[in-house]
C-alpha positions as CSV (number, residue, x, y, z in Angstrom):
1,X,0.4,0.1,0.0
2,X,1.4,3.0,-1.2
3,X,2.4,6.1,1.7
4,X,-0.1,8.9,1.5
5,X,3.3,11.0,3.3
6,X,4.4,13.5,1.1
7,X,8.3,12.6,0.0
8,X,11.0,14.2,1.7
9,X,11.7,16.0,-1.5
10,X,8.3,17.2,-2.2
11,X,8.2,18.4,1.3
12,X,11.4,20.3,1.0
13,X,10.1,21.9,-2.4
14,X,7.0,23.1,-0.2
15,X,8.9,24.8,2.1
16,X,10.9,26.6,-0.7
17,X,7.8,28.1,-2.3
18,X,6.6,29.1,1.0
19,X,9.8,30.9,1.6
20,X,9.7,32.4,-2.0
21,X,6.4,33.7,-1.2
22,X,7.5,35.3,1.9
23,X,10.8,36.6,0.7
24,X,12.0,36.7,-2.3
25,X,10.8,35.6,-6.0
26,X,13.0,34.9,-9.0
27,X,10.5,36.3,-11.9
28,X,13.3,35.9,-15.0
29,X,16.9,35.3,-15.6
30,X,19.3,35.8,-18.1
31,X,22.8,35.1,-17.7
32,X,23.3,36.0,-14.2
33,X,21.3,38.8,-14.0
34,X,18.3,38.1,-12.1
35,X,14.6,40.1,-12.3
36,X,12.1,39.2,-9.4
37,X,10.1,40.4,-6.2
38,X,10.7,41.6,-3.0
39,X,7.7,40.7,-1.0
40,X,7.2,43.1,2.3
41,X,4.4,44.2,4.9
42,X,4.0,47.4,2.5
43,X,4.2,45.6,-1.1
44,X,5.7,44.4,-3.4
45,X,9.3,45.6,-4.3
46,X,10.2,44.9,-8.2
47,X,14.2,44.0,-8.6
48,X,16.3,44.6,-9.5
49,X,16.0,47.9,-7.6
50,X,17.6,51.3,-6.7
51,X,17.0,53.2,-2.9
52,X,17.6,57.1,-2.5
53,X,19.3,57.6,0.6
54,X,16.8,59.1,2.7
55,X,18.5,59.4,6.0
56,X,16.8,61.4,8.1
57,X,13.6,60.2,6.6
58,X,14.1,62.2,3.7
59,X,15.2,62.9,0.1
60,X,17.6,66.2,0.2
61,X,15.5,68.7,-2.3
62,X,12.2,66.8,-3.1
63,X,9.1,65.9,-1.6
64,X,8.6,62.5,-1.2
65,X,5.5,62.9,-4.1
66,X,8.4,64.4,-6.0
67,X,10.3,61.0,-5.3
68,X,7.4,58.7,-6.2
69,X,7.1,60.5,-9.5
70,X,10.7,59.0,-10.1
71,X,9.2,55.6,-10.3
72,X,11.1,55.0,-7.0
73,X,9.8,52.0,-5.5
74,X,11.7,52.0,-1.7
75,X,13.8,54.5,0.8
76,X,16.7,53.5,2.9
77,X,16.5,55.6,6.2
78,X,18.9,55.4,8.9
79,X,18.4,53.8,12.3
80,X,20.9,55.6,14.4
81,X,21.2,59.0,13.3
82,X,17.0,59.2,13.4
83,X,17.6,57.5,17.0
84,X,19.2,60.6,18.2
85,X,17.3,62.9,16.5
86,X,14.2,63.1,16.2
87,X,14.5,60.3,18.6
88,X,12.6,57.5,18.7
89,X,9.9,58.9,22.0
90,X,8.8,60.6,18.6
91,X,8.3,58.5,16.3
92,X,6.8,55.8,18.9
93,X,4.1,58.1,19.2
94,X,3.2,57.6,15.4
95,X,3.8,54.1,15.2
96,X,6.7,53.4,13.4
97,X,8.4,55.4,10.6
98,X,6.3,55.0,7.4
99,X,3.6,56.7,9.6
100,X,6.0,59.9,10.6
101,X,7.2,60.0,7.2
102,X,3.8,58.9,5.5
103,X,5.6,57.3,3.3
104,X,3.5,54.5,1.8
105,X,6.0,52.5,0.0
106,X,8.8,50.6,0.7
107,X,11.6,51.4,3.5
108,X,15.0,49.6,5.0
109,X,16.6,50.7,7.3
110,X,20.4,50.8,7.6
111,X,22.1,49.7,11.2
112,X,23.9,52.9,11.3
113,X,27.2,50.7,11.8
114,X,28.5,52.9,8.6
115,X,27.9,56.3,10.2
116,X,28.5,54.6,14.1
117,X,32.1,53.6,13.0
118,X,33.6,56.7,11.2
119,X,36.4,58.8,13.9
120,X,33.8,61.3,14.6
121,X,31.4,59.8,16.4
122,X,33.5,56.2,17.3
123,X,35.4,56.2,20.8
124,X,35.6,52.9,20.7
125,X,35.1,49.5,19.7
126,X,34.5,45.7,20.9
127,X,32.8,42.8,20.9
128,X,30.1,44.5,23.3
129,X,29.6,47.0,20.7
130,X,30.2,50.5,19.1
131,X,30.8,53.5,22.3
132,X,30.6,56.9,20.6
133,X,30.0,60.2,21.7
134,X,26.2,61.6,20.7
135,X,26.9,64.4,18.8
136,X,24.1,66.2,19.4
137,X,24.7,65.8,23.4
138,X,28.4,65.0,23.9
139,X,27.4,62.3,25.8
140,X,28.5,59.0,25.9
141,X,26.9,56.3,24.4
142,X,27.0,52.1,23.4
143,X,25.7,51.1,20.5
144,X,25.1,47.6,20.6
145,X,24.0,44.7,18.3
146,X,20.5,44.5,20.5
147,X,20.3,48.3,20.8
148,X,20.2,48.4,17.2
149,X,17.6,45.8,16.6
150,X,15.9,47.5,18.8
151,X,15.9,50.4,17.3
152,X,14.8,49.2,13.8
153,X,12.5,47.2,15.4
154,X,10.7,50.6,16.9
155,X,11.0,52.3,13.5
156,X,9.2,49.0,11.7
157,X,11.0,49.4,8.1
158,X,10.2,46.5,6.1
159,X,13.6,45.3,6.1
160,X,16.5,45.9,9.0
161,X,20.4,45.8,8.4
162,X,22.2,44.0,10.8
163,X,25.1,46.1,12.8
164,X,28.4,45.2,11.0
165,X,31.7,46.2,12.0
166,X,33.2,47.7,8.5
167,X,36.9,47.9,7.9
168,X,38.1,51.0,6.2
169,X,39.5,50.8,2.5
170,X,42.7,49.8,2.6
171,X,42.8,48.0,6.6
172,X,45.8,45.1,7.1
173,X,44.2,41.8,6.4
174,X,44.5,41.7,10.1
175,X,41.6,44.2,10.7
176,X,39.8,42.3,7.6
177,X,39.7,39.2,9.6
178,X,38.9,41.1,12.7
179,X,35.4,42.8,10.9
180,X,34.7,39.7,9.6
181,X,34.4,37.8,12.6
182,X,32.7,40.5,15.0
183,X,30.5,40.8,11.9
184,X,29.5,37.0,12.5
185,X,29.4,37.4,16.3
186,X,27.0,40.8,15.8
187,X,24.3,39.5,13.0
188,X,23.6,36.0,15.3
189,X,23.2,38.4,18.1
190,X,21.3,40.3,16.0
191,X,19.1,37.3,14.9
192,X,18.0,36.2,18.5
193,X,16.9,40.4,19.0
194,X,14.8,40.9,16.0
195,X,11.1,40.5,17.6
196,X,9.0,42.1,14.9
197,X,7.5,39.6,12.9
198,X,6.5,42.0,10.1
199,X,10.3,42.8,9.6
200,X,12.5,41.5,7.4
201,X,16.3,40.7,8.7
202,X,18.8,41.0,6.4
203,X,22.5,39.9,7.1
204,X,26.0,41.8,6.6
205,X,28.7,39.8,5.1
206,X,32.1,41.3,5.4
207,X,36.2,40.1,4.4
208,X,37.2,43.0,2.3
209,X,38.6,42.1,-1.1
210,X,40.2,38.7,0.8
211,X,38.2,35.7,-0.8
212,X,39.1,33.3,1.1
213,X,37.4,35.5,4.0
214,X,34.6,36.9,1.3
215,X,33.5,33.1,1.5
216,X,34.5,32.3,5.0
217,X,32.1,35.3,5.9
218,X,29.2,33.9,3.3
219,X,28.7,30.9,5.4
220,X,28.9,32.2,8.6
221,X,25.7,34.6,7.7
222,X,24.8,31.7,5.5
223,X,24.3,29.3,8.5
224,X,22.0,32.3,10.4
225,X,19.0,31.6,7.4
226,X,18.4,35.7,7.6
227,X,15.5,37.0,4.9
228,X,17.9,38.1,2.1
229,X,21.9,38.5,2.3
230,X,23.9,42.2,1.6
231,X,27.9,42.6,0.5
232,X,29.1,45.2,3.1
233,X,32.8,46.7,3.2
234,X,33.1,47.1,-0.8
235,X,32.1,50.5,-2.6
236,X,34.2,52.5,-0.3
237,X,37.2,53.4,-1.7
238,X,38.9,49.7,-2.9
239,X,40.0,50.2,-6.9
240,X,36.6,49.2,-9.0
241,X,38.1,46.2,-10.6
242,X,38.6,45.0,-7.1
243,X,35.0,45.5,-6.6
244,X,33.4,43.5,-9.4
245,X,36.4,40.5,-9.2
246,X,35.0,40.3,-5.3
247,X,31.3,40.3,-6.4
248,X,31.7,37.5,-9.2
249,X,33.7,34.9,-6.4
250,X,31.2,35.5,-3.6
251,X,28.0,35.0,-6.2
252,X,27.5,31.2,-6.3
253,X,28.0,31.3,-2.5
254,X,25.0,33.5,-2.1
255,X,21.8,32.0,-1.5
256,X,19.7,31.9,-4.8
257,X,16.4,32.2,-3.4
258,X,17.1,35.1,-1.4
259,X,17.5,38.6,-2.3
260,X,21.5,39.7,-3.0
261,X,22.3,43.2,-1.9
262,X,25.1,45.3,-3.0
263,X,25.7,48.4,-0.4
264,X,26.3,51.8,-1.5
265,X,26.5,51.8,-4.7
266,X,24.7,54.1,-7.3
267,X,26.7,54.8,-10.9
268,X,25.5,54.0,-13.8
269,X,28.4,52.0,-14.8
270,X,28.4,49.8,-11.4
271,X,25.3,49.4,-10.8
272,X,24.4,48.0,-14.7
273,X,27.7,45.3,-13.8
274,X,26.5,44.5,-10.6
275,X,23.2,43.2,-12.2
276,X,24.7,41.9,-15.1
277,X,26.7,40.0,-11.9
278,X,23.3,38.9,-10.1
279,X,22.8,41.7,-7.8
280,X,19.0,42.5,-7.0
281,X,19.2,45.6,-4.9
282,X,20.8,49.2,-4.4
283,X,21.4,51.8,-2.1
284,X,23.7,55.0,-2.6
285,X,23.2,58.9,-1.7
286,X,25.6,59.3,-5.2
287,X,22.9,60.3,-7.9
288,X,21.7,63.6,-4.9
289,X,24.6,64.3,-3.8
290,X,26.4,65.1,-6.9
291,X,23.1,66.2,-8.7
292,X,23.8,68.6,-5.9
293,X,27.0,69.6,-6.7
294,X,26.0,69.6,-10.7
295,X,26.2,65.8,-11.9
296,X,23.8,65.4,-14.2
297,X,23.7,61.1,-15.9
298,X,23.0,60.8,-19.3
299,X,22.5,58.3,-21.9
300,X,25.7,59.5,-23.6
301,X,27.3,59.6,-19.4
302,X,27.9,61.8,-17.1
303,X,27.7,65.3,-17.3
304,X,28.5,68.4,-15.1
305,X,26.0,71.1,-15.7
306,X,28.6,73.9,-14.5
307,X,30.3,73.8,-17.5
308,X,30.2,76.5,-19.5
309,X,30.0,74.4,-22.6
310,X,26.2,74.8,-21.7
311,X,25.9,78.3,-21.6
312,X,23.8,78.1,-24.6
313,X,22.3,75.1,-25.2
314,X,19.2,74.7,-26.0
315,X,19.2,71.0,-25.5
316,X,17.4,69.0,-22.4
317,X,19.9,66.8,-19.5
318,X,19.0,64.0,-21.7
319,X,17.3,63.8,-25.2
320,X,16.3,60.4,-24.1
321,X,14.5,60.5,-21.2
322,X,11.0,62.5,-20.7
323,X,11.5,62.9,-16.9
324,X,9.4,66.5,-16.5
325,X,13.2,67.9,-16.6
326,X,13.5,66.9,-19.4
327,X,10.8,67.7,-21.2
328,X,11.0,71.4,-20.0
329,X,14.2,72.9,-19.1
330,X,17.2,73.8,-21.3
331,X,20.7,72.8,-20.1
332,X,21.5,76.7,-20.5
333,X,18.8,77.2,-18.2
334,X,20.2,74.5,-15.5
335,X,23.4,75.9,-16.0
336,X,22.1,79.6,-15.1
337,X,20.4,78.2,-12.0
338,X,23.4,76.0,-10.9
339,X,25.3,79.4,-11.6
340,X,23.3,81.7,-9.7
341,X,23.1,79.3,-6.9
342,X,19.1,79.0,-7.2
343,X,17.9,75.9,-5.3
344,X,15.6,74.4,-8.5
345,X,18.6,73.7,-10.3
346,X,20.3,71.1,-7.4
347,X,16.2,69.7,-7.0
348,X,16.0,69.4,-10.7
349,X,19.3,67.8,-11.0
350,X,17.8,65.3,-7.9
351,X,15.0,64.1,-10.0
352,X,16.1,63.8,-13.3
353,X,19.4,62.0,-11.5
354,X,16.9,59.5,-9.4
355,X,14.4,59.1,-12.6
356,X,17.2,58.0,-14.9
357,X,18.4,55.4,-12.8
358,X,14.5,54.6,-12.2
359,X,14.0,53.9,-15.6
360,X,17.1,52.8,-16.3
361,X,16.1,49.8,-13.8
362,X,12.7,49.4,-15.0
363,X,14.0,48.6,-18.7
364,X,17.5,46.3,-17.3
365,X,14.1,44.9,-15.5
366,X,11.8,44.2,-18.7
367,X,15.5,43.2,-20.9
368,X,16.1,40.7,-18.6
369,X,12.1,38.9,-18.3
370,X,12.0,39.5,-22.0
371,X,15.4,37.6,-22.3
372,X,16.9,40.6,-24.1
373,X,19.3,41.8,-21.7
374,X,23.3,43.1,-22.2
375,X,25.4,44.8,-20.5
376,X,26.6,46.3,-23.5
377,X,23.5,47.8,-24.6
378,X,23.8,50.8,-21.1
379,X,27.4,50.6,-21.7
380,X,27.6,51.5,-24.9
381,X,28.6,55.3,-24.8
C-alpha cells in the first residue's frame, strides 16, 4: 500500500515555495542577471531596484511626491541617526517611520554601523558594541547589536539591517579578519534580538577583497538564515576592478532564493555591471549628492552642468529622457540657475538623476524578463 505521506523532496519543494512567497521570487534570469520581487509588509518591490538615501526620513531637495514620480519603490533611512533625532519617543508616537514620514512604499533602515564606526563618532570598538559620542549632546553612549535591532524594530521598516563592523578601505588583513569575525558574532546577536515579525532582517557579509574571508563570511551569514544577504565593505574606496572581482567570487556562495544587496553603489556603470553579475538591490547617496554639485546622468555619460559648454545649449539634459525636467527645461537654463545658486537647479538635477536611474532599473528588468538583457546595451557609450 502506498504511503499518503509526501516525500522529503516534495516537502522540501513546498518549503522552498513558501520561503519564496514570503521573501523573494525570481521571475526570470538572463545570464546571471535576475528579475523578481521582494515581498514586504508594504507591498512587492520589483527587482532589481535602487533605493535613494533618506538618512533622516527625507531625500534631500525633493518631496515624497516628487520621489514617487521618479519611479522609486523603496527608500533607505538611517536607524542610528533617527534614534538621536528626532528620537525614538517621537517616532513611537506615530507607531513607526512609515506614519511619521507619511511614506506608503518600501523602507529599509541601515543599522548605522558605517556612521557609528566613523572617526567622528567612534570612541571605542569591542565585542560588546560601539561606544560613541552623541554629536548632539556630547555624551558617551553604547550602540550594541541589540540596541540597533530594538531601534529598527520600533521604527517598523520593512527591512532591517544587522549591525556590522565595517573596515576602512586599505585596512590590514588582520583588521579585515577581525571585522569579519565580529560581524558574524554581532549578526547572531541581531538575529536573536529581532522581534518584529512583520519586518525582514538582512545579514551583511564582510571580508574586504580577500576571497578566503568573503567565502567564510558568506558561509557564516548563511548559517544564520537571514531573509536577505548584503555584501558590505565594498564601494568604500577599493579599485572598481577589485570590487567586481569580489562580487564575481561571492555570487556562487549567496543563496539563490534570497535578495542579494550590494551596499553603497549608485553610479550607472557600477549598477549595470553588478546587475549583470546577479545583484538585486542597491542604495547610495551618490546620485543625489552629485546632483547637488552639478552632475547629471545621461545616456551618453555623466555631464557637469556647471561647465561653460552648456551656457547656450538649448537641448535638455538627455534627449532620450522623458522626465519632467527634460521635457521642460534646457541645459542652458539649468546651467544659469546652478551658476547663480538657485535651489531649483539642485532639485531638478536630483529629480532627473533619480528618474534616469529608476528608468534604467525598469528597462533592465524588462530586458531580463524578455531575455534581451545585455550589459553592453547600457554601457555602449
